[in-house]
Structure formats: C-alpha cells, structure tokens
C-alpha positions as CSV (number, residue, x, y, z in Angstrom):
1,X,-23.6,-4.4,14.6
2,X,-24.0,-0.8,13.5
3,X,-24.3,0.1,9.9
4,X,-21.3,1.7,8.1
5,X,-21.4,5.5,8.1
6,X,-22.1,5.8,4.4
7,X,-24.4,2.8,3.9
8,X,-28.2,2.9,4.4
9,X,-29.4,0.4,7.0
10,X,-29.9,-3.0,5.4
11,X,-27.4,-2.4,2.6
12,X,-24.2,-3.2,4.4
13,X,-23.1,-5.8,1.9
14,X,-23.7,-3.6,-1.1
15,X,-21.3,-3.9,-3.9
16,X,-18.9,-1.1,-4.6
17,X,-19.8,0.4,-7.9
18,X,-17.2,-0.5,-10.7
19,X,-16.6,3.2,-11.6
20,X,-16.0,4.1,-8.0
21,X,-13.7,1.1,-7.5
22,X,-11.7,2.0,-10.7
23,X,-11.3,5.6,-9.4
24,X,-10.1,4.4,-6.0
25,X,-7.7,2.0,-7.7
26,X,-6.2,4.9,-9.6
27,X,-6.0,6.9,-6.4
28,X,-4.1,4.1,-4.7
29,X,-1.7,3.6,-7.6
30,X,-0.5,7.2,-7.9
31,X,1.8,7.0,-4.8
32,X,3.7,3.7,-5.7
33,X,4.0,4.9,-9.3
34,X,5.5,8.2,-8.1
35,X,7.8,6.3,-5.8
36,X,9.4,3.9,-8.3
37,X,8.9,5.1,-11.9
38,X,11.8,7.6,-11.9
39,X,14.3,5.3,-10.2
40,X,15.9,4.1,-13.5
41,X,16.6,7.8,-14.4
42,X,18.8,8.5,-11.3
43,X,22.0,8.5,-13.3
44,X,20.7,10.9,-15.9
45,X,19.2,13.1,-13.2
46,X,22.5,13.3,-11.3
47,X,24.3,14.4,-14.4
48,X,21.7,17.0,-15.5
49,X,21.2,18.5,-12.1
50,X,24.8,18.5,-11.1
51,X,24.4,16.5,-8.0
52,X,25.2,13.1,-6.5
53,X,23.4,9.9,-5.7
54,X,23.0,10.8,-2.0
55,X,21.2,14.0,-2.8
56,X,18.9,12.3,-5.3
57,X,18.1,9.6,-2.7
58,X,16.7,12.4,-0.6
59,X,14.0,13.0,-3.2
60,X,12.8,9.4,-2.5
61,X,13.1,9.8,1.2
62,X,11.2,13.1,1.2
63,X,8.4,11.5,-0.8
64,X,8.1,8.4,1.4
65,X,8.2,10.6,4.6
66,X,5.4,12.8,3.1
67,X,3.3,9.7,2.3
68,X,3.6,8.5,5.9
69,X,3.0,11.8,7.6
70,X,0.3,12.8,5.1
71,X,-1.8,9.8,5.9
72,X,-1.7,10.7,9.6
73,X,-3.0,14.2,8.8
74,X,-5.5,13.5,6.0
75,X,-7.1,10.4,7.6
76,X,-8.4,12.1,10.7
77,X,-9.3,15.2,8.7
78,X,-11.5,13.1,6.5
79,X,-13.3,11.7,9.5
80,X,-14.1,15.3,10.6
81,X,-14.7,17.0,7.2
82,X,-15.9,14.2,5.0
83,X,-14.1,12.4,2.3
84,X,-14.6,14.4,-0.9
85,X,-13.4,17.9,0.1
86,X,-10.0,16.8,1.6
87,X,-9.5,14.4,-1.4
88,X,-10.1,17.1,-4.0
89,X,-7.9,19.6,-2.3
90,X,-5.1,17.1,-1.8
91,X,-5.4,15.9,-5.4
92,X,-5.1,19.4,-6.6
93,X,-2.0,20.1,-4.5
94,X,-0.5,16.8,-5.6
95,X,-1.0,17.8,-9.3
96,X,0.6,21.2,-8.7
97,X,3.6,19.7,-6.9
98,X,4.0,17.1,-9.6
99,X,4.2,19.8,-12.3
100,X,6.8,21.7,-10.1
101,X,8.8,18.5,-9.8
102,X,9.0,18.2,-13.6
103,X,10.2,21.9,-13.8
104,X,12.6,21.7,-10.9
105,X,15.8,23.6,-11.7
106,X,17.9,21.9,-9.0
107,X,17.8,18.9,-6.7
108,X,16.8,20.8,-3.6
109,X,13.7,22.3,-5.2
110,X,13.0,18.7,-6.4
111,X,13.3,17.4,-2.8
112,X,10.9,20.0,-1.5
113,X,8.4,19.4,-4.2
114,X,8.6,15.6,-3.7
115,X,7.8,16.1,0.0
116,X,4.7,18.1,-0.8
117,X,3.8,15.5,-3.5
118,X,4.0,12.7,-1.0
119,X,1.9,14.6,1.6
120,X,-0.8,15.3,-0.9
121,X,-0.7,12.0,-2.7
122,X,-1.2,10.1,0.6
123,X,-4.9,11.2,0.4
124,X,-5.6,8.8,-2.4
125,X,-4.5,5.9,-0.3
126,X,-6.0,6.7,3.1
127,X,-9.3,8.1,1.8
128,X,-9.7,5.3,-0.7
129,X,-9.7,2.8,2.2
130,X,-12.1,5.0,4.1
131,X,-14.5,5.3,1.2
132,X,-14.7,1.5,0.9
133,X,-15.4,1.2,4.6
134,X,-18.1,3.8,4.2
135,X,-19.8,2.1,1.2
136,X,-19.4,-1.6,1.8
137,X,-19.0,-4.3,4.5
138,X,-18.3,-8.0,4.6
139,X,-17.7,-9.8,1.3
140,X,-18.2,-6.6,-0.8
141,X,-15.5,-4.8,1.2
142,X,-13.1,-7.7,1.1
143,X,-13.5,-7.9,-2.7
144,X,-12.9,-4.1,-3.1
145,X,-9.8,-4.3,-0.9
146,X,-8.5,-7.2,-3.0
147,X,-8.6,-4.9,-6.0
148,X,-6.8,-2.0,-4.2
149,X,-4.2,-4.3,-2.8
150,X,-3.6,-5.8,-6.2
151,X,-3.0,-2.4,-7.7
152,X,-0.9,-1.3,-4.7
153,X,1.2,-4.5,-5.1
154,X,1.6,-4.4,-8.9
155,X,2.4,-0.7,-9.2
156,X,5.8,-0.8,-7.4
157,X,6.7,-3.8,-9.6
158,X,5.6,-2.3,-12.9
159,X,6.7,1.3,-12.3
160,X,10.5,0.8,-12.7
161,X,9.9,-1.2,-15.9
162,X,7.7,1.6,-17.3
163,X,10.3,4.2,-16.2
164,X,13.1,2.3,-17.9
165,X,11.0,2.1,-21.1
166,X,10.2,5.8,-21.0
167,X,13.7,7.0,-20.1
168,X,15.2,6.7,-23.6
169,X,12.3,8.3,-25.6
170,X,11.3,11.2,-23.2
171,X,14.2,11.5,-20.6
172,X,13.8,11.9,-16.9
173,X,11.8,15.1,-17.1
174,X,9.4,13.3,-19.4
175,X,9.0,10.6,-16.8
176,X,8.1,13.3,-14.2
177,X,5.7,14.8,-16.7
178,X,4.0,11.4,-17.1
179,X,3.6,11.4,-13.3
180,X,2.1,14.8,-13.4
181,X,-0.4,13.6,-16.0
182,X,-1.2,10.7,-13.6
183,X,-1.9,13.2,-10.9
184,X,-4.2,15.1,-13.2
185,X,-6.0,11.8,-13.8
186,X,-6.2,11.3,-10.1
187,X,-7.8,14.7,-9.6
188,X,-10.4,14.1,-12.4
189,X,-11.2,10.6,-11.1
190,X,-11.9,12.1,-7.6
191,X,-13.9,15.0,-9.1
192,X,-16.2,12.9,-11.3
193,X,-16.4,9.5,-9.7
194,X,-15.9,9.7,-5.9
195,X,-18.9,11.1,-4.1
196,X,-19.2,12.1,-0.5
197,X,-19.6,8.8,1.4
198,X,-19.4,9.9,5.0
199,X,-22.8,11.2,6.3
200,X,-22.7,14.4,8.4
201,X,-24.1,12.6,11.5
202,X,-21.1,10.3,11.5
203,X,-18.4,12.9,11.3
204,X,-16.2,13.6,14.3
205,X,-16.5,17.1,15.7
206,X,-14.6,18.9,18.4
207,X,-11.1,19.6,16.9
208,X,-7.8,17.9,17.6
209,X,-8.8,16.7,21.0
210,X,-11.8,14.7,19.8
211,X,-9.6,13.3,16.9
212,X,-7.0,12.2,19.5
213,X,-9.7,10.5,21.6
214,X,-11.1,8.8,18.5
215,X,-7.6,7.6,17.6
216,X,-7.2,6.1,21.1
217,X,-10.5,4.2,20.8
218,X,-9.3,2.7,17.5
219,X,-5.8,1.8,18.8
220,X,-7.3,0.2,21.9
221,X,-8.9,-2.4,19.7
222,X,-6.5,-5.4,19.8
223,X,-8.0,-7.0,16.7
224,X,-7.5,-3.8,14.7
225,X,-3.9,-3.6,15.7
226,X,-3.3,-7.3,15.0
227,X,-4.8,-7.2,11.5
228,X,-3.1,-3.9,10.8
229,X,0.3,-5.2,11.8
230,X,-0.4,-8.3,9.7
231,X,-1.0,-6.1,6.7
232,X,2.1,-4.0,7.3
233,X,4.3,-7.0,7.7
234,X,2.9,-8.5,4.5
235,X,3.8,-5.3,2.7
236,X,7.2,-5.5,4.3
237,X,7.7,-9.0,2.8
238,X,6.7,-7.6,-0.6
239,X,9.1,-4.7,-0.3
240,X,11.9,-7.1,0.7
241,X,11.3,-8.9,-2.6
242,X,11.1,-5.7,-4.7
243,X,14.2,-4.3,-3.2
244,X,16.4,-7.4,-3.4
245,X,15.1,-9.3,-6.4
246,X,17.2,-7.5,-9.1
247,X,20.3,-8.7,-7.3
248,X,19.0,-12.2,-6.4
249,X,17.6,-13.0,-9.8
250,X,20.6,-11.7,-11.8
251,X,23.6,-12.2,-9.5
252,X,22.5,-15.3,-7.6
253,X,20.4,-17.2,-10.1
254,X,22.4,-16.0,-13.0
255,X,19.5,-14.7,-15.1
256,X,19.9,-11.9,-17.7
257,X,18.4,-8.4,-17.4
258,X,15.8,-9.2,-20.0
259,X,14.9,-12.5,-18.1
260,X,14.7,-10.6,-14.9
261,X,12.2,-8.1,-16.4
262,X,10.1,-11.0,-17.6
263,X,10.2,-12.7,-14.2
264,X,9.2,-9.4,-12.5
265,X,6.3,-9.0,-14.8
266,X,5.2,-12.6,-14.4
267,X,5.2,-12.2,-10.6
268,X,3.1,-9.1,-10.9
269,X,0.6,-11.1,-13.0
270,X,0.6,-13.7,-10.3
271,X,-0.5,-11.1,-7.8
272,X,-3.3,-10.1,-10.1
273,X,-4.4,-13.7,-10.4
274,X,-4.3,-14.3,-6.7
275,X,-6.2,-11.1,-6.0
276,X,-8.9,-12.1,-8.4
277,X,-9.1,-15.6,-6.9
278,X,-9.4,-14.1,-3.4
279,X,-12.2,-11.8,-4.5
280,X,-14.2,-14.8,-5.6
281,X,-13.3,-16.9,-2.6
282,X,-14.4,-14.4,0.0
283,X,-18.0,-15.1,-1.0
284,X,-17.5,-18.8,0.1
285,X,-15.0,-18.5,2.9
286,X,-14.4,-16.1,5.8
287,X,-11.8,-13.5,5.2
288,X,-10.0,-14.6,8.4
289,X,-9.9,-18.2,7.1
290,X,-8.4,-17.1,3.8
291,X,-5.9,-14.8,5.7
292,X,-4.6,-17.6,7.9
293,X,-4.4,-20.1,5.0
294,X,-2.4,-17.7,2.7
295,X,-0.2,-16.6,5.6
296,X,0.7,-20.2,6.3
297,X,1.4,-20.9,2.7
298,X,3.7,-17.8,2.4
299,X,5.5,-18.7,5.6
300,X,6.2,-22.2,4.2
301,X,7.3,-21.0,0.8
302,X,9.6,-18.3,2.1
303,X,11.1,-20.7,4.7
304,X,11.9,-23.1,1.9
305,X,13.5,-20.3,-0.1
306,X,15.6,-19.4,3.0
307,X,16.8,-23.0,3.6
308,X,17.8,-23.2,-0.1
309,X,19.6,-19.9,0.1
310,X,21.5,-20.7,3.3
311,X,22.6,-24.1,2.0
312,X,23.7,-22.7,-1.3
313,X,21.1,-24.8,-3.2
314,X,19.0,-22.0,-4.6
315,X,18.7,-22.6,-8.4
316,X,16.2,-21.1,-10.9
317,X,14.3,-24.4,-11.5
318,X,13.2,-24.4,-7.8
319,X,13.7,-20.9,-6.6
320,X,11.7,-19.1,-9.2
321,X,8.5,-21.1,-8.8
322,X,8.7,-20.8,-5.0
323,X,9.2,-17.0,-5.3
324,X,6.3,-16.7,-7.7
325,X,3.9,-18.4,-5.4
326,X,5.1,-16.5,-2.3
327,X,4.8,-13.1,-4.0
328,X,1.4,-14.0,-5.5
329,X,0.0,-15.1,-2.2
330,X,1.1,-11.9,-0.5
331,X,-1.8,-10.2,-2.3
332,X,-4.6,-12.0,-0.5
333,X,-2.7,-11.8,2.7
334,X,-2.7,-8.0,2.5
335,X,-6.2,-7.6,1.1
336,X,-7.9,-9.8,3.7
337,X,-5.9,-8.2,6.6
338,X,-6.7,-4.7,5.4
339,X,-10.5,-5.5,5.1
340,X,-10.6,-7.1,8.5
341,X,-8.7,-4.2,10.1
342,X,-10.7,-1.4,8.5
343,X,-13.9,-3.4,9.3
344,X,-13.1,-3.0,13.0
345,X,-13.5,0.8,12.9
346,X,-16.3,1.6,10.5
347,X,-17.0,4.9,12.3
348,X,-13.3,6.0,12.2
349,X,-12.2,4.6,8.9
350,X,-10.0,7.7,8.1
351,X,-8.0,7.3,11.4
352,X,-7.8,3.5,11.0
353,X,-6.6,3.8,7.4
354,X,-4.0,6.5,8.4
355,X,-2.4,4.3,11.0
356,X,-2.4,1.4,8.6
357,X,-0.7,3.4,5.9
358,X,1.9,4.8,8.3
359,X,2.8,1.3,9.5
360,X,2.8,0.0,5.9
361,X,5.3,2.5,4.7
362,X,7.3,2.3,7.9
363,X,7.6,-1.5,7.4
364,X,8.6,-1.0,3.8
365,X,11.3,1.6,4.7
366,X,12.6,-0.6,7.5
367,X,13.1,-3.8,5.4
368,X,14.6,-2.1,2.2
369,X,18.1,-1.6,3.8
370,X,18.0,-4.9,5.6
371,X,17.9,-7.0,2.4
372,X,21.2,-5.4,1.2
373,X,23.2,-6.2,4.4
374,X,24.8,-9.3,2.9
375,X,25.9,-7.6,-0.4
376,X,24.7,-8.1,-3.9
377,X,25.6,-11.7,-4.4
378,X,23.5,-13.5,-1.8
379,X,19.8,-14.3,-1.4
380,X,20.0,-15.0,2.3
381,X,19.0,-11.5,3.5
382,X,15.9,-11.3,1.2
383,X,14.7,-14.8,2.1
384,X,15.2,-14.2,5.9
385,X,13.3,-10.8,5.7
386,X,10.4,-12.4,3.8
387,X,10.3,-15.4,6.1
388,X,10.4,-13.4,9.4
389,X,7.8,-10.9,8.0
390,X,5.5,-13.8,7.1
391,X,5.9,-15.5,10.5
392,X,5.3,-12.3,12.4
393,X,2.3,-11.5,10.2
394,X,0.8,-14.9,11.1
395,X,1.6,-14.4,14.8
396,X,-0.2,-11.0,14.8
397,X,-3.4,-12.7,13.5
398,X,-3.1,-15.7,15.9
399,X,-2.8,-13.2,18.8
400,X,-6.3,-11.9,18.2
401,X,-8.0,-15.3,17.7
402,X,-10.4,-14.9,20.7
403,X,-11.3,-11.2,20.2
404,X,-15.0,-10.8,19.5
405,X,-16.5,-9.3,16.4
406,X,-16.8,-5.6,15.6
407,X,-18.0,-3.8,18.8
408,X,-21.6,-2.7,18.9
409,X,-20.5,0.7,20.3
410,X,-19.4,3.4,17.9
411,X,-16.2,5.3,18.7
412,X,-18.3,8.4,19.1
413,X,-20.3,6.6,21.9
414,X,-17.1,5.6,23.6
415,X,-15.9,9.2,23.4
416,X,-19.1,10.4,25.0
417,X,-18.6,8.1,27.9
418,X,-15.2,9.7,28.6
C-alpha cells in the first residue's frame, strides 16, 4: 500500500494535530451554518426586502447549488495546485461574498452573493477531507473524520436555533453579519493553522484532461462508490429528520415549541456522544465493522418508527427515544463511510471528496421535499425516507463486500498506462 501524499513513509497512522483538526472542523461548519442560520428570519427578510417567500427560497437554492458545483471545481483544483492556495483564495472570496450578503439592497443581489458564497464556501468541506487524507490513514483518519462528521451533523441542527435566538436582538442583517464573521474566522483558521499537505510530486499535472482521467480512475473503484453512496444516503436520512422534525415533534407528537427546541438540542448532543464513542472504537474495531453495525441499528430503529407512524401508534414515550438513537447513530455511519471512501483514493483525495460532497448535498436536496409530501400532520414520509435511506446505505456497503483493499497502484500510474 502506498503512503498518503502528505505523510512521510512509515507515519501513515500519524494523529492529526488538534489545532489542524479544530481548523478543519471550523471549515466544515461554515457551509451548514450559512445554510440554516438565517432561515428563522425569512419573514422579516421578505418584509424588509419587499419580496415573497419564493424569491427568498432562491437564496437557499443558490447557496446549495454553489456548494455542490463548487466542490466539483475546487476538489480537482486542489489535486493539481495543492491544498493551501485554493483554500485561502476561496476563504477570501467567501468572506467578501458574506459581507456583500449582509449589505444586499434587494433579494436578487442577495441571490447572486449567496451563489458565490456557496461556491467559495465549498472549499472548506472538500479540502478539509483532502487534508485529512493527506495527513493520516487508518485509525487516525477515521477519528478525524468522526470529528468532522459530528460538526457537519450538529451545525444544521444548531444553526436554526442560533438564528432564532439572534433574530430579536440583531435582526436578519445581524445574522448575516455573524455569518460574515464566521467566514473571517474560516479564513484566519486556514491562514494560520492549515499548512500545505500535498507534496508537489503527488500533484496532478496536465490540465483538465488529466483531471478528467484521474476522476475516471476514482469513479471506477466500486468500493469508493459504495462507501460514498453509503455516506450520502446517511446524510439524506439526517436531512429527512432535520426537514420534517419540526412538524413531526410538534404536530404529530403534540410537543410545544420550547420542548421541540430542547429535543433538537438533545439529539445534537447524541450525535456528539456517538461520534466521540466511534473515535474511540475505531482503535479496537475495523471501520467497516463499525459501519455495518451502526447501519443495521439505524435501519432497525427507523423501521420501528415507520411501523409506529403507519399504524398510528407513534407516541412521545416510544418515538422520541427511537428517534434519538437513530439520529445519534447516523454520525458514526457517515464518519466511517467517509473515512473508508476517501481512503480508497489517497492520491486523488480532492476529486474523491468533491464527488462525495456533490452526492451528499444532492441527497439532502432530494429528500427535503419528499418528507413534506403527506402534509404537516403525519410522520409517515419522514420515517419512510429515513428507513429507505438507511436500507440503501447498508445495501451499498454490502455490495462491495468482496472488493480488495486500497489498490497498490496510484491513480497517476493508472493514467500513465492509458
């Protein structure tokens, strides 16, 4: 097995430095925070900007589209140019776009700035994954990915709560200024704590053609695709929960708004706890074993929720504990799947992370409208989406059961052979 591109031979299991890991966690959190923190302010924004809900929804669509497209651009670029330069440029652009969002005089300027913000902010996600692949392998990489997945899973949960708390004191423009400050922190973290991790001899040269060939090598790896799809489907299950849980908890289970906020926060803490447990367990068990175990548990838990919802027997005493466990265990599902996927392409981590990110946000965008098909007074769509996502995620991992370990050949070698 070849060494990772940024790791000296013999140090493949090296631990990711805490300062670097914290910086990467911040980079990965900026995008979900920018996605969800301003959602509670939509009513105020519509009134102040003289627009309607449909136009404001475009600000979210533009940002998510920018995140997906941006990863497909930035990931391959980082494989060609190194990690640090594209990250610093993107973080600077993201900061500038965030400031313009806060100053936007109308909704259409805001839509355009949000698209640029998403394009640039995507660098934190895709390059963060690539840096971990450059600097650690095996248990160390799995533990680092556990931290990033925990942040990525918690941020969409906490962001609307933080936005709701900020709306009264600072207004919607104040929320956007807070996001601009977060982008500044992202830039400073990249500047001071993220070194160049991709050695020059491991960078791809030869322009777009070589990048395309490297992408085909990565995508031809059935195990990479299986683990990547497992990760994306796990994220889809999480987004199904995030999108529908306000209606399910309040309208179906009859809980108050305050109780819902507490339940939301508790489930986020469950993800933190599960991620911490996974980081410890990867030193004793294989990531694939942990992935299959947690996938099976999530499938059973969500199926139980679905049966209760379909039969009309979903009550807080049973439904809330099942939901807590299912959401918490999605964290190790995603962290182990992402570590296994990126580990399949140590020499093309930027491209591998870009495809993973595009599928992740594609899955999230696909499930969000599905959970609302039955209306606001049923839990059936949410539980069906979560169950189907969990089962498909497990099927993707089962489909690559007999695929051998990471290939000895680097993608560059395969390219040289034609």
